[in-house]
N, C-alpha and C positions, 0 to 999 in steps of 0.2 A: 454766624453767617448762614448756616443751614436754615435757621429759623426765619431769617430775613428772606431767603430764597423761597421758602415755603409760603411766606405771607404774600410775597409778590406774585407767586404762581396762583395762589388762591384768589388774590385780587384780580388777576387777569381772567381767570375763569368766571369770576363773578361779573366782571364788566362784559365779557362775551355773552354770558347768559342774559344779563340785563338788556344788552343790544338786541339779542336774538328775539326777546319777548316784547320789546317796546319799540325800538326803531325799525327793525326789519319788517314787521308786518305792515307798517305804513308805506313801505316802498313797493309793496306787492300789488298786482292787479286784483280786482274783486272777482271771485269765482262766479259771481252771479252772471258774469259775461257768458257763462256756459249756456245760459238760456237763449242768448241772442246770436250765437255763433252760426253763421251761414257759410255754406261752401262758396269758394271763389267762383264767380260767374265768368266762364270762359267764352270764347267766340265760336259761333256755329257757321258751318259751311253748307250750302245747299247747291244742288246741281241744277241743270237747266229746267228741270221739272219741279223745282222748289222742294225737292226731297233732301233730307239731311244726309250728308255724306261723310262729315268729319267734324271734329271739334278741336279747338286750341285751348289748352288749359295748363295751369301750373300743376293742379292736382286733379286727377280723375277720381271722383268720389260719388257714390250713390248710397244714400242713407236707407237703412232698413231697420225696423224695430227689433228689439231683442227677441220678441216672441217668434219672429220668423227665421231666426238663426238656429240651425240645428244644435241640439244639446250636445252632440258629439264634438262640435266645434268649440262650444263653451269649455267643455271638459278638457279638450286638448290644449287650449290656450292657457287655462288656469294651471294645468299640470306642469307645463313647461315654463310658464312665466311667473306664476304666483300661487302656489298650492295652498297657502294660508289666507287667501283673499277674503274669505268669508269670516275669518276669525280675528284679523288684525284691524287696527283703527286708522289705516292709511299708511302708517310706517310700521314695518315688521322688525322689531329688535332681534328676534331669532334669525330671521332672514339675513340681517346685516351681519350678525355674529357668524353664521354659516359661510357667508361670502368672504368675510375676513379670513377665516380659517382656510378655506379652499385656495384663496389667492396666496396666503403665506406658504401653504403646502406645496403649491406648484411654482412659486417664485415669480409669478406674473398674474395679471388680472385675467381670471378665467370665468368669474361669476360676479354679477352685480347684486346689490342688495335692494334694488329699487322694486317696490310693489307696482302692481298695475295702476293703482291710483297715482303713485309718483310719476310713472311714465306718462300718464294722461296729463298731469299738471305740466310736465316738461313740454309735451307736444303742444298743448293749448296756449301756454303762457310764457315759456322761457326759451332761451337759446340753448343749443346742444353742448356748450362748453362744459369742461369737467372741473371747474373751480369749486372751492369749498363754499363760496358765497352762493353759487347756483344750487349746490346740493342742499344747503340750508333753506333757501327759498322753495325748492322743490318739496321738501318735507313739510314746511308750514302750509303750502298750498294743498298738499295732499290731505293734511289734517282738516283743513277747511272744507275741502270737497266732501270728505266722509261725514263731516258734521251736517252739511246741508242736503246731501243727496243720498239716496238709497244705493245699496250695492248693485242692484239690477241696473239702475240708471248709469252708474259709473262704468259698469261693464259694457253696457249698450254704447256709451260714447266712446269708450276705448276701441271697441271692435269696428266702429265706424270712422275712427280717426287715424288709426295706426297705418304705417307705410308697409306695403307688402312687395314693393319692387315693380319695375316696369311701369312706372307712373300710376300704379293702382293704390289708392288710399281707401281703406276700409274693406270689409270682407266681401261685399257685393261686387265691387269693382275687381277685386282680386279673383273671385270665382269666375267672372266673365273673362278676365284676361288669361288665366291659366287653363281653364277647363271649358270655356265657352258656354257656361250655364249659370243659372242663378244660385245664390248661396243656399237657397231652400232645397236644392237638388243634390247637394254634395253628399258623397259617401263618407264612411269613416276614414278611408285611406286619404281621400282628397282633403278632408278636414284636418287631418294630422299634418299633411304637407303644408297647408296654409299656416297652421299654427306655428310651424318651425321657421317661417320666413322672417318675421319682424326682428329677430335677434341680429340677422345679417342678410338682408334681402339680396344683395349682389352676390355674396359668396354662396348662398344656398339656391340661387336661381335655377329652377328646373329646366328652363330653356337653355341656359348656358353651361350649367354644372349639374347634369342629371344625377351623376353618382353621389355628389355631395348632398343633393336634395334627398336622395333615397336614404342616405345615412342619417340625415337630420330627422326625416320622417320616422325612422325606426327609433331614434332617441325619444321623440315625442310619444310614440306609442308605448315604449317601455316605462316612461314616466307616468303615463295614464294607468298602467298596471300597478305601479308602485303606490300611487295615491288611492287605489281602489276604484277608479272610474272605468276600468275595462278588464275583461277576463283575458288571461294569457293566450288562449286559443284564438280569440278575436284579434288580438294584437298581431299574432303570427300571420294570420290570414291577410290582414291589411298591409303588413310589411312586405308580403310577397306579391301584392297587386301591382299591375303596371301603373306608371305615373298618370296615364290617362289625359295627357295634355292635349290642348287644341292642336289639330294637325297643322303642319307648317304652311300648307297651302291656304288655310283659313286665317292664319296670322298675317299672311301677305294680302292685306286688303287692297283693293284696286285704287288706282289714282294717287298713290303716295307721292310720286314726283310732282304731279299737278298741285296737290295739296301744299306741299312744301314750297313750291314756287309762289303760290298765292300768299302763304304766310310771310315769305320774304318781302313781297311787295307791300303787304299791309304794315309790317314792322317798319319798313323804310318810311312810310307815310305817317303812321300814327304812333309809332314807338312800340317796343316789345311789351311793355306793361299793359298798354291798351288792348293789344291783341290777345294776351293771355288772361287778362282780368277785367276787360271792359265790357264784355257781354255784347260784342259786335255780332250782327247778322250779315253774313256775306253771301250774296246770291251770285253764283258763278255761272260760267258758260259751259261747264262739263257735261257731255253726253255720257251717262254711265254705260249705255249699251256699246257705243263706239270704243269707250275706254277698255272695256273687257276684251273686245275683239282685237284691239291694237296690242294689248299685252300678250294675248295668246299668239297672235301672228308673229310677234318678235321672238318670243321664246321658241316657237317651232322653227323659225327660220335660222336662228343661231344654233339650235341643236343640229339642224341639217348641215350647216357649214362646219361645225365641229366634227361631225361624223365623216364628212368628206375629207377634210384636211388633216385630222388627227388620227383617224381610225379608231375602232372600238376599244383597243387596248389602252393606248395612250390617252384617249379621251376620257376614259373612266377614272383615271387617277386624280388625286386631289391637286387642284391648281390654285395658285394665288389669284387675287383679283386681277392683277395685271396680265396674267396669262389667258384669261377668258376673252374671246371675241365679244365685243359689246355692240350695242346698237341704240337707236332712238327712232321714235315715230311721232310725228306731229300732224294734226289735222285742224284746219282753219276754215271757217265759213267766210269766203272772201267779201261778201256784201256787208258783213257786220264787223269782221275782224275777230269774231268770237273763236277762241280756242276750244275745240270740241273734244279733243283727246290729246294727251301728252304722255309719252312713255320715255323716260330719261335713261333707261337701262334695263337690263334683264332682271334685276333683283334689288329693290330699294334697300332691303335689310342687309345686303351684302355691301352695297356701295350707294351712298346717298347722292353721289355726284350726278347732276342732271345734264346728260349729254345732249338733250334737245335744246338746252339754253346756254349752259356754261361752257360746253366744249366748243372750240373753234378749230376747224380743220379745213384743209384745202378741199374745195368742191370739185376740182378737176373740170371735166367737160360740162358739169352741171352749171358752170358759169357762162358757158358759150352763148346762151340766148341773149345775154346783155350786149355781147359784141354784135350779134345779128340784128338786135333792135337798133343799136347805134348806126349800123350800116343802112338799114331801111330808112331811118330818119335822114340819113345823108343822101337819099335818093336812089339807092340801089334796090334791086328787086329779087325775089326768089330765083329768077332766071339769070341773074348776073353771073358771069363766069369768072372763076378764079383758077389759076393754073396750080394744080396739085403736082408739084415737082420738087426735087431736092433744093434746099436753100440753106445757106450758112450766114449767120450774123456774127460780125467780128467781135463784138463785146457781149458775151453772155455772163453767166454766173462765174465769180472769181476771175473776171476779165479774160476768160477763155472763150473761144469761138463757140457759138451755140448753133446746133443743127437740129431743129425740131423734126421729129419723125411721126409716122402714123402707127396706130396700134397693130395693124395688120402688115406693116412693113411694105406696103404697096403704094404706088403713086398712080393717080387716075388721069392725069393730064387735065384738060379743061373740065372744070366741075361747077355745076350750078350751086348756088347758095343752098337751095333746097336739098340737094344730095349731100352737100357738105355737113349740114346740121343733122340730117337723118342718120348718116353713117359716122357722125362725129369725127370728121376728118381734121386732124390737128393742124396740118400744114395750111389748109384752107383757112382755118380760124386765125392763125398767126398772120398770114398774108393779108387777110381781110382787115385785121386789126391795124397792121402797118398802113394799109391804104386809107383808112377813115381817121386815124389818129386816136391816141389813147385817151385824151380828154373827153371825147364823146362817150366812150364806154363808162368812164368813171362817172360822168354826169348822169347817164341812164341809171346806173347802179344806185346812186344817191337818191334819185327821184323815186325809185322803187323800194326805198326803205333800208338799203344796205348802209350801215353806219361804221363797220369795221374798217381799219386802215386797208388801203388797196395798193398793190405794187404798180407803180406807174411806169412799167416797161412792157415789152411785148409778151412776157410770160403771163400777164394778166388774162390773156385770151385762153390760156389752158388752165385757168383756176388756180393760180399760185398763191392767192391771198386767202388767209384763214377766215372763215365765216362760220356763224352758228347755224344750226338747222332752222331755228326760229326765223332768222333773217332771210334765209334763202326761200323757205316755204312761203313766208309772208310776201316776198317779192314776186313769186310766181302767181300768187293770188291776184295781183294787179291785172294779169293777163286774163284770168277767169272773170274778173269784175269789169271788163271792157275798159281797161286803162285807169281805173280809179284805185288808189291805195288807201286802205283803211288800217290804222294802227292795230296790231294784234293785242287782244286783251283776254284775260281769264275771268274778268269780273263784270257782271252786269250792273249791280248796285250794292251799296252797303248802308245798313242802318245801325244806329246805336241801340243800347239796351231798351230804350223807351220807344223805339220805332221811328225815330227821327232820321230822315234821309241825309246821309253824310256825303255820298258821292253816287253818281250815276254815269254810266258809259253809254251815251247815245252815239251810234255810229256816225262819224263825220269823216268822209273821205275827201281826198284832193286828187285832181286829175294829174296822173304822172305820165300818161301816154294818151294820145288821141284814141278814140274807139276804133278807127280804121287801122292804126298801127298795132294796137293790141290784138285785133283779129288776124292781121297778117302774120305775126309771129306765132300766134296760137295755131293757125292753119299749118304753118311750117312744122310746128312741134307735133301736130297730129300725124305728120308723116313719120315721125320717130316711132310711133306706135304701129302705124299701118305697115311700114316697110323696114324700119331702121333698128337701132340698137334696143329699143323698147318693145319689140314686136311680141314679146311674151305676154304683154298686157292686153293684146288684142283679143284674147280669149274672153274677156269680159263683155265684148259685143256692145260697147258703148262708145259714144263720141268722147275720146280722151286725147289729151295733149300732155306731153311729158318729155323729160330729158334725163338720160343716165349720166353718171359721173364716176370716173375712176382715176386715181392719182398714181404717181410713180410707184413701182414695186407693189401695186395692188394694196396699198395701205389704207385706202378709204374707198368705200363703195356707196354711191348715192343713187337715189331715184326720186325725182320730184314730178308729180303728175297732178292733173286737175281736170274737173268737169265744169260745166256752168254753175255748179252749186257748191263744190267743195274742192279744196286743195290739200294734198297730203305729201309730206316729205319723209323719206326713210334714209337713215345713215347707218353703216356698219363699219366697224374698225376696232382696233385695240386702243386701250387707254394710253399705253406707251407705244406710240406708232411703230408698227412693223407690218410686214407683208401678211395679208390674209391667206396667201397661197397663190401659186401660179394660176393665171387665168381666172382668179376670183374677182371679176369685174362687177360694176354696177348692174350689168345685165344679168349676171349669174347669181349674185348675192342679194342685192336690194330689190330687184324687180319681183322675184317670187314672194317676198314678204309683203310688198305693196299689193300685189294681186290677191294674195290670200286674205289680206285685211279689207281691201276695197271691194272684194266680192260681197262681204257682209254689209259694208257701208252703203253700197249702191242698191242693195236688194229692195229697199223701200223708197228709193228716190225716183223721181220722174225721169224718163229717157229723153230729156231735152237736148237739142243740139245747140252748139254755140251760135248765137244770133249774128247774122252777117250784116254789117252796116251797109247803108245804101250806096256809099261811094267806094264800094269794093266789088271787084269782078272776079269770078272763079273761071279760069281759062285753062283748057288742057294744053300742057306743055310737055316736051320731052325731058324726062329726068336726067338722061345722059344726053349731052348736046351733040349727038351724032348726026342730026338733021333728018333722020328717017322716022322719027316718032316711034321708035321701037319700045320705048318705056314711057308711054304717055300717062301723066298724072295731073290732077287739078292743082294749079298754083293760084294763090291769091294775089291780086294786084290792086293797089290804090288807083282811083280814077286819075287818068292822065299818064300813067306809067305802063299801060298795057303794051306788050310786044307786038310787033308787026307780024312775025312769023309764029304761028301757033299750030297745034295739032287738032284744031277744030274750033267751032264757035263757042263763045262763053256759055257757061251753064247757068241755069236759074238756081239761085240759092235754095237749099232744101227748106221746106216748111218745118216749123218747130212742132215737135211731138211732145205734148205735155201729159200724155197718158202714162199712168204708172204701169210697170211691167206686170 
């Protein structure tokens, strides 16, 4: 029986050997493919100036010849990955035996027996599974690689192919990712750190696990000493060096929310594979200058808010993502719909959730212009009076009586629509909504590009429906663009890898409001900046129209403002809605951010005024209807709606000033 078993065993081994040397090689890819391997071609993104701003790719890889890679990096990689690289023939029996011994000794897999050549074969030609079949294929491919190519060529390909973490493939991409420099500039300590990463790039990431990265670097340096590639004193010096990583502010490249937004749109249209591997050239609308200013303004504004509401002690402690007040800024060119800047949060690397597009929150009083537009369309004027007095509606939320009140808890009596919008009087907005009918307001909002569901009850007047910053900012752009809505877009045109045009966004607007009506509401919103809740923006000394927004319990703060050339929206709040703090209104929170940012935006823009249509008259009227013209202001009226009682003759519309400041 023993003899039979021995014969059967020998027969099995013989068949396995015969299969390994005859059948297996025919199922393997040719290693000559090594000569034609090209990095996967990702897609490139360009800004409004056609300057490269980002790339989409499966693998970030930059090839460098072996001669340009520092010898210290060669030695470090060989010491920790394959010390007998120059003496074996692709497979190292001694290395395999040592690995088996170490694994048996520790009772678990602590060391692999694969040579650098085997690792290269696996990366280039095989899947990462751990089957015996794959290991045999790996060994045969390694032998074939060693037969065809020199050691230097194999090492060069290995150093340019291996994964170092954080989407970096190859030593050049890794050097730029971690140290912000070329591989040719690496120090001994930096070379040792990189050499330690391929074994477990996630576990040894110096960004996420600096202590583990230091320990791994020390291990690499010790191995270099053991194999005679480094003196002990040099190893100790390198082990004591700082990690020398790229500063966090340099890792936070600008425009990440915008870039990711574009990627999502492209993937939806062309598919993920095409975006990552198709070599698209995407020419975007992004202004890099405005983007930097927007990101800086939001960070500073949120920091000021935290200092006010949390105090220096509590504000300094570590918070979760949900505990941080967040914000978003969006700038659109109304005439083209081009998105010039997009900030979806304070830190993309902390949270990729894009609050400029994905978040939908109640806009509060920032929704009121839609109500006033509907009222103007219905024939009312800025001088129309609404009684600002207590009112109760029998069926409110949860079937309880609803009694809207004003922020200042005061009632003004007869109030002009002009004063109502400037001071954001809630009761006036609700009564106005009741007077004109809800359907009119919904229709206006839809024409101005609002697509989100809207509450068809009187609370709509106070902004009870959740909207995105993108929707709201784009809608205000209609007013800047004399009543024409142009769909917002972050893309100008896209070409394929050969330069063929795939899509082009030529601005095509549609009239949502008449030019006269657009100007009437714009002029009313200028009063918000001149005398109302947005008066803090008056410091810019420009023709501006805007509206603040604040929701119940101060959980959302908004400010949407525009000039004849640009519209910008700002939102501030918590991801999990809660109060920003008592009296932290749109005026106090969002307006300063908007002003800080728009000061930079407007610095190089012409001081144009809003063009006044021919069929519009500017007439001095009493802001408070006391009848004695104690507070005369210019109000805009469409032809045929001018009031009989005024505070003086109509004014000649101001000439447009097209000179730069």
